[in-house]
N, C-alpha and C positions, 0 to 999 in steps of 0.2 A: 218781141214785145213782152214786157214784163207785167203789165197791168192796164186795166181800163177803169176809169171812174167817171160817174156822171158829173157834168159841170154845167154851168149856166149856158144854155144855147147849144149843148152838145156833150162832148166827152173829152177827157184828158187821157191821152194814150202814152203811157210810160214805156220807154225803150231803154236799152243799156246806155244809150248816148244822151238822150234828153227826153222831155215830155212835150208832146204835140197836142194842140187843140184841134178837134175835128167836129163837124156838124153831124156826121154819120160814120159808123164803123162797120165794115164787113168782115166777119170772121170766117175764114175758109180753112177749117181744120180737117176737113175730110171726115169720113166715117170711122176710121180706125183709131185716130189719136195715137197714143204710145202703144207699140206692140205688147201684147200680153205675154208675160214670161210663164213658163211652166213650173219653174222651181225644181227642175230635174238636174241631177248630177251631170256635169259635162256640158250644160247648156251655154256656158261662157266660152266654149272652145271656138277657135277661128272658123271651123267648118260649119258652124250653126249660124244660119241667117234668118231674117224675118221677112223683109219685103222681096218680092220677085221683081227685079229691074229688067233683066234681059234673059230669057230662057237659053239663048245661045251660049251664055257664059258657062253653062253646065254640059256642053257638048263633050262627049267622051268621058263623062264622070257619072258615077252611080249616085242617085239622090233619093233620100227618104223625105217625103212630105208629110208633116204631122198636122192634122186638123180635119175638120169635117164640114166646113162651110164652103160657100162659093169660092172664096179666095184660095182655099186649099185645092179644090177641084181644078180651078183655072191654072194654078201653079203646076200641079201634077200633069195636066194635059199639055201645057206648053213645054215643060221639061221633057215629057215622054216623046215629043216630036224630035228631040235632039238625039242624034246617033250616039249610042253607048252611054247614056246618062246613068250616074248614082254614087259619087264619093262625097256627098254633102248632106246636111240635114236642113230642111227649110221648115220653119214653124209658122203655121198660118192658124193661130188660135184666137183671132180677133184682136181687139185693142182696148185700151183703157182710156176713156175720155178724160180730159182735164176738168172734171166736174167742179173741183174746189175753185179753180181759176175762173170758170164760167159763173159760178154762184157769186164769187167776190165781185165780179163785174156787173152783177144785178140780173143775170140771165137765169131764168127758171129752168131747171133740168127735171124732166119728167122720167120716172122710172117705169120701164115696161119689161115684162117677162123676167123680173127679178134682177135685172142689171141696169146700170146707168150708162 
């Protein structure tokens, strides 16, 4: 989806293929949005990942988990259960919401705790 605009009786939803008319739109973007980058040297290397899909993929590897929130704790706990984990870096530093996209669609975004 590339954009949403209000239209008579609903919304126009633009995609890369065409524009659809809808009476209602449900946005399911999750809490994370786009993973937050640290801006650290080497962050673009292949062994640096952001989402934890399956802790078992780290079995037999050493892993450094960067972050201090729930997602970092959950990733570290899941990976720690795998025998011999630690040859990768997982960044769990929150996410960046698509604020500009949401505001353009007419959705009010409230700022809390200094972030959006």
